[in-house]
N, C-alpha and C positions, 0 to 999 in steps of 0.2 A: 545699663550695659553700654559700654563705650563702643565707638566705631571699630576700634582694634579688636575688642572682644567679639563683636559681630562677625568680623572677617575671619577670625580664628575659628569661630563656631561653624561658619559656612564651609570653610576649608576642611574642617574635621568631618563634617556631614558628608561632603563630596567624597572624601577618602573612604569613609565607611561604605558608601554606595559602590565605589570602585572595587572594594574588597569582596563584595558579594558576587562579582563576576570573575574573580580572579581564577577560579578553578575550572571555568567552563571550557577553556581551550584544552585542558587535559582530560576531558571526558572520554570514555571509551568509544572507539570507532564503531559505527553501526554495521560495518562490513563483517562478513562471516567467511571463514575459510572451509572449503570442502574438497574432497579428493576429486580428481578428474573422473574417476569411475562413477562417483555419486552425481557429478555434474552431467555426465552423459546420460545417466538414468533419468534425471530430471528433465533434460532436453527431450528425451524420447517420450516421456509421459505428457509433455506439453502438446503433443500431436493428437491426443485423445480427449474426448469430452467426459469429464468425471462428475460434474455438478449435478446432483440428483434432480434439482428443479428444471434444469435445462434438458436433461434426459427425458423427463416426463412431458415437457413441451414438444420435443421431437417425436415422441411416441404418439402424442395426440395428433400432430400434423400427419403422421403416417396413417393413422386410423381414419382421419377425415379424407385423405387422398384416396384411400381404398374405397371409401363410400362414394366419392365423386366418380371414380372410374366406372362404377356400375352403371352410371347414367350417360356414359359417352357412347354415341352412335357414330361410327365412321362410315361414310359413304364413299365407295370407290368408283 
């Protein structure tokens, strides 16, 4: 293989590599469009805790707090 052949091979190899990335810029956008009504509904839901595992932790804290309150003696 001559030097000229090697250069052409390398050039062709790089061109093939470039072609694999050619369509990446035209990939669909990750953005989603929703109506303002749906957006407002999602924003309202954001104020509430809905994760079941988190709710069970909060319930357990509440139960332990009630048990501790039984042992509090306030002296006036």
